C-alpha positions as CSV (number, residue, x, y, z in Angstrom):
1,M,150.9,162.9,51.7
2,T,151.0,159.2,51.5
3,E,154.6,158.5,52.3
4,K,154.0,156.2,55.3
5,F,151.7,154.0,53.2
6,T,154.4,153.9,50.5
7,Q,157.1,153.0,53.0
8,A,155.0,150.4,54.6
9,M,154.3,148.6,51.3
10,A,158.0,148.9,50.3
11,C,158.9,147.0,53.5
12,F,156.2,144.4,53.1
13,S,157.6,141.1,51.7
14,P,155.2,138.2,52.3
15,A,155.5,134.7,51.0
16,L,153.5,134.4,47.8
17,P,150.7,133.7,46.8
18,L,149.2,136.2,49.2
19,A,145.5,136.6,50.2
20,V,144.2,140.0,51.3
21,G,141.2,140.2,53.7
22,L,138.8,142.4,51.8
23,S,135.8,144.0,53.5
24,G,135.3,146.7,50.8
25,G,136.2,149.5,53.2
26,A,138.9,152.0,52.5
27,D,141.7,150.3,54.4
28,S,141.4,146.8,52.8
29,T,140.7,148.3,49.4
30,A,143.9,150.3,49.6
31,L,145.8,147.2,50.7
32,L,144.4,145.0,48.0
33,L,145.1,147.6,45.2
34,A,148.7,148.1,46.4
35,C,149.4,144.4,46.7
36,A,147.8,143.6,43.3
37,E,149.9,146.2,41.6
38,R,153.1,145.0,43.2
39,W,152.6,141.2,42.8
40,P,150.3,140.8,39.7
41,G,148.9,137.3,39.4
42,Q,150.1,136.4,42.9
43,V,147.3,138.0,45.0
44,R,143.9,136.7,46.0
45,A,141.1,138.3,48.0
46,I,138.9,136.9,50.7
47,H,135.6,138.6,51.6
48,V,133.7,137.5,54.7
49,H,129.9,137.9,54.5
50,H,128.7,138.2,58.1
51,G,125.0,138.4,57.3
52,L,124.5,140.8,60.2
53,Q,123.1,143.8,58.3
54,S,121.1,144.6,55.2
55,A,124.1,146.2,53.5
56,A,126.1,142.9,53.6
57,D,125.0,141.9,50.1
58,D,126.0,145.3,48.7
59,F,129.5,144.9,50.3
60,E,129.9,141.6,48.6
61,R,128.9,143.0,45.2
62,H,131.3,145.9,45.6
63,C,134.1,143.5,46.4
64,A,133.3,141.3,43.4
65,A,133.2,144.2,41.0
66,L,136.6,145.5,42.4
67,C,138.3,142.1,42.1
68,T,136.9,141.6,38.6
69,R,138.4,144.9,37.5
70,L,141.7,144.1,39.1
71,Q,141.7,140.5,37.8
72,V,142.1,139.2,41.4
73,P,140.4,136.0,42.3
74,L,137.9,136.4,45.1
75,A,136.7,133.9,47.6
76,V,133.5,134.8,49.5
77,Q,133.0,133.1,52.9
78,H,129.5,133.3,54.4
79,V,129.6,132.9,58.2
80,D,127.3,132.9,61.2
81,A,128.7,135.7,63.3
82,R,125.9,135.8,65.9
83,P,127.5,136.0,69.4
84,A,127.2,133.2,71.9
85,P,125.7,133.9,75.3
86,G,128.1,136.2,77.2
87,Q,130.2,137.0,74.0
88,S,130.4,140.5,72.6
89,P,129.2,141.0,69.0
90,E,132.6,142.4,68.1
91,D,134.4,139.3,69.5
92,A,132.0,137.0,67.7
93,A,132.4,138.8,64.4
94,R,136.2,138.8,64.8
95,A,136.4,135.1,65.6
96,A,134.1,134.3,62.6
97,R,136.3,136.4,60.3
98,Y,139.5,134.6,61.3
99,R,138.0,131.2,60.9
100,A,136.7,132.2,57.5
101,F,140.1,133.6,56.3
102,E,141.8,130.4,57.5
103,A,139.3,128.1,55.8
104,A,139.6,130.0,52.5
105,A,143.4,130.0,52.5
106,L,143.7,126.3,53.5
107,S,141.3,125.3,50.8
108,S,143.4,126.8,48.1
109,Q,145.2,124.3,45.9
110,P,148.8,124.0,44.6
111,P,150.5,125.5,42.7
112,S,148.5,128.5,43.8
113,A,148.1,127.6,47.4
114,I,148.0,130.7,49.6
115,Q,151.1,131.1,51.8
116,S,150.3,134.4,53.5
117,I,147.3,136.5,54.6
118,A,147.4,140.3,54.9
119,L,145.0,142.2,57.0
120,A,144.4,146.0,56.8
121,Q,144.4,147.2,60.4
122,H,146.2,150.5,60.6
123,A,147.6,152.9,63.1
124,D,144.2,154.2,64.3
125,D,143.1,150.6,64.9
126,Q,146.3,149.9,66.8
127,V,145.7,152.9,69.1
128,E,142.2,151.8,69.7
129,T,143.4,148.3,70.7
130,L,146.0,149.8,73.0
131,L,143.4,152.0,74.7
132,L,141.1,149.1,75.2
133,A,144.0,147.1,76.8
134,L,144.7,150.0,79.1
135,S,141.1,150.2,80.1
136,R,141.2,146.6,81.2
137,G,144.5,147.0,83.2
138,A,146.3,144.6,80.8
139,G,149.9,143.5,81.2
140,V,152.6,143.8,78.6
141,A,151.1,141.1,76.4
142,G,147.9,143.1,76.2
143,L,149.7,146.4,75.8
144,A,151.5,144.9,72.8
145,A,148.1,145.3,71.0
146,M,148.0,143.7,67.6
147,P,151.1,141.9,66.2
148,A,152.4,142.9,62.8
149,R,153.3,139.3,62.0
150,W,152.5,135.8,63.4
151,Q,152.1,132.2,62.3
152,R,148.9,130.2,62.6
153,S,147.8,126.9,60.9
154,G,150.8,126.9,58.6
155,L,150.1,130.3,57.3
156,A,152.0,133.6,57.7
157,W,149.7,136.4,58.8
158,H,150.6,140.1,58.3
159,R,149.4,143.5,59.3
160,P,151.6,145.7,57.2
161,L,149.7,149.0,57.8
162,L,150.0,149.3,61.6
163,R,152.1,152.5,61.4
164,V,149.9,154.1,58.7
165,P,147.1,156.5,59.6
166,G,143.7,155.6,58.3
167,A,143.3,159.1,56.8
168,E,146.4,158.5,54.7
169,L,144.9,155.4,53.1
170,R,141.8,157.3,52.2
171,A,143.9,160.2,50.8
172,W,145.7,157.6,48.6
173,L,142.4,156.2,47.3
174,R,141.0,159.7,46.6
175,V,144.0,160.7,44.5
176,R,143.5,157.6,42.4
177,G,139.7,158.1,42.1
178,E,139.0,154.8,43.9
179,R,135.7,154.2,45.7
180,W,135.0,152.1,48.8
181,V,132.1,151.2,51.0
182,E,131.3,152.6,54.4
183,D,130.1,150.1,57.0
184,P,127.2,151.9,58.8
185,S,127.9,149.9,62.0
186,N,131.2,151.9,62.4
187,Q,129.1,154.9,63.4
188,D,127.2,152.9,66.1
189,E,128.6,154.2,69.4
190,R,127.1,151.3,71.4
191,Y,130.4,149.6,70.5
192,T,133.4,150.7,72.6
193,R,135.8,150.9,69.6
194,N,133.4,153.3,67.8
195,R,133.2,155.5,70.9
196,I,137.0,155.6,71.1
197,R,137.2,156.5,67.4
198,A,134.5,159.2,67.6
199,R,135.3,160.8,71.0
200,L,138.8,160.0,72.1
201,L,140.9,160.1,69.0
202,P,140.0,163.7,68.1
203,V,141.0,164.8,71.7
204,L,144.2,162.8,71.5
205,E,145.0,164.5,68.2
206,S,144.6,167.9,69.7
207,V,146.7,167.2,72.7
208,F,149.3,164.7,71.3
209,P,149.4,165.3,67.5
210,A,152.0,162.5,67.0
211,F,150.0,159.8,68.9
212,R,149.5,157.7,65.8
213,D,153.3,157.3,65.8
214,T,154.1,157.2,69.5
215,F,151.3,155.0,70.7
216,P,152.1,152.1,68.3
217,R,155.8,152.6,69.1
218,S,154.9,151.9,72.8
219,A,152.9,148.9,71.7
220,G,156.0,147.7,69.9
221,H,158.1,148.1,73.0
222,A,155.5,146.2,75.0
223,A,155.6,143.4,72.3
224,Q,159.4,143.1,72.8
225,A,159.0,143.0,76.6
226,S,156.3,140.3,76.2
227,E,158.6,138.2,74.0
228,L,161.4,138.5,76.6
229,L,159.1,137.5,79.4
230,L,158.0,134.5,77.4
231,E,161.6,133.4,76.9
232,I,162.3,133.8,80.7
233,A,159.1,131.9,81.6
234,Q,160.0,129.0,79.3
235,Q,163.5,128.8,80.8
236,D,162.2,128.9,84.3
237,L,159.5,126.3,83.6
238,E,162.2,123.9,82.4
239,A,164.0,124.4,85.7
240,V,161.0,124.3,87.9
241,G,159.3,121.4,86.2
242,L,155.9,120.6,84.8
243,P,153.8,120.6,86.9
244,P,155.7,123.2,89.0
245,R,157.7,122.0,92.0
246,I,156.9,124.4,94.9
247,A,160.4,124.5,96.4
248,A,161.9,125.3,93.0
249,L,159.3,128.0,92.4
250,Q,160.1,129.5,95.8
251,A,163.7,130.0,94.8
252,L,162.6,132.5,92.1
253,S,161.7,136.1,92.8
254,R,158.0,136.9,93.1
255,A,158.0,138.6,89.7
256,R,159.5,135.5,88.0
257,Q,157.1,133.3,89.9
258,A,154.2,135.3,88.6
259,N,155.6,135.2,85.1
260,L,156.1,131.5,85.2
261,L,152.7,130.7,86.7
262,R,150.9,132.8,84.1
263,H,152.8,131.0,81.3
264,W,152.2,127.6,82.8
265,L,148.4,128.2,83.1
266,R,148.1,129.6,79.6
267,Q,150.4,127.0,77.9
268,A,149.3,123.8,79.8
269,H,145.7,124.6,80.7
270,Q,144.5,127.4,78.3
271,T,143.4,129.6,81.3
272,T,144.4,133.0,82.5
273,P,144.4,134.0,86.2
274,A,142.8,137.2,87.3
275,A,145.3,139.6,89.0
276,A,143.7,139.0,92.5
277,Q,143.8,135.2,91.9
278,L,147.5,135.2,90.9
279,D,148.4,137.5,93.9
280,E,146.7,135.1,96.3
281,L,148.4,132.1,94.7
282,L,151.8,133.8,95.0
283,S,151.2,134.5,98.7
284,Q,150.2,130.9,99.3
285,V,153.3,129.6,97.6
286,A,155.5,131.9,99.8
287,A,153.7,130.6,102.9
288,C,154.0,127.0,101.9
289,T,156.9,126.0,104.3
290,T,155.4,123.0,106.0
291,R,154.1,119.6,104.8
292,G,150.7,120.4,106.1
293,H,150.2,123.7,104.3
294,H,147.1,123.5,102.1
295,I,146.7,125.3,98.8
296,H,143.4,125.3,96.9
297,I,142.7,128.5,95.0
298,K,140.2,129.3,92.2
299,V,142.3,130.3,89.2
300,G,140.9,131.0,85.8
301,R,138.4,128.4,84.8
302,G,139.5,125.9,87.5
303,F,141.6,125.5,90.7
304,V,145.3,125.3,91.6
305,A,145.9,122.9,94.4
306,R,149.0,121.6,96.3
307,E,149.7,117.9,95.7
308,G,152.7,116.9,97.8
309,A,155.7,118.9,96.5
310,L,153.8,120.0,93.3
311,L,151.2,122.5,92.2
312,R,148.5,121.1,90.0
313,W,145.6,122.8,88.1
314,Y,142.3,121.0,87.6
315,N,138.9,121.8,86.2
316,P,136.2,120.0,88.2
C-alpha cells in the first residue's frame, strides 16, 4: 500500500519552479519521480557530491542518468564536507548539503528561477530526529524535530514526506520497477542515527506498531507549542525591553522569564544557554533586589552581567 505517499503528494503545493534534493537513494528518487510527473517542465534536481566515499562518483552518474531519462535538469554541487574540529561528520555533511542546495537554487535564472526546494526526509527520519532530541533532553523546539515547511534566503523549503514511512516509498518504486542507490555509510553503526535505525526502530515497531504515525504527531504538537512560546517571548520582550530590564523581568513568572531569556539570547546574540546556566541566571534575577546585587554568569558562548537596571550579554 502506498496511500500515505499518494496523500502526501496530493497535499503538496509548492511555488514553482521546484528543486528536489536528489541523493539517488530511494526516498529522493521517489520524491523526484512524483514531482516530475505532477509538474512536468517545472522541476529541477540538485545533487550534492560530498566526496567522502569512493561510491560518490557512482551516485552522481546514477542521478545524471535518472534525470536524463526524466528530462529533468540536474545541478551537481561538489562540496567539502570534512568536519571542523569538534564537529560531527553528520553535522558537517548536513551543513554542506544545505549550503549547496541554497547556492544552486539562488544561481538559477529567471524565468526559470527556483522558488522552492523539496527534501525527502520521511517518517522514519522524523522519528530518529525526535529520539535524538529526547536523548539530549531537548525542550519543545528540539522535540518539534524537523519542520515540514520553512523560509530561508528567499526560498520556500518543504519536507512533504514526514508522515510517509520509508518502506512505503521503496514499495512504490518497486511497483514501478525503479532502481535507486544504497549509501553504504547508512549501515555504519558508528553513527548514532544508524544505530537508532538498526536497533531501536525494529523494537519500537514490535511494541508500538503505529509509532511512525504517533511520534511525528507528537513532534507536530511540540512544533505548535514552540510557535506559541515564540509569540509569547516576542510579546514579553517588547514589554521588558532590549536589553531586558531586571524589574520588568521580575514581574513575569519564572517560566516566562526563562522563555524570554532563551529567546533574547538566541535572537540578539545567537547563543543558547545550558539548562544549568539558565536556572542559575533565573535564581540571580529573583535575588536581585538591591542596587549592590552583582550578576555575572557564564551563559552560552559568553556572559550575562548586570549593568545598572539592565541585563547585558557580552562575549569577551
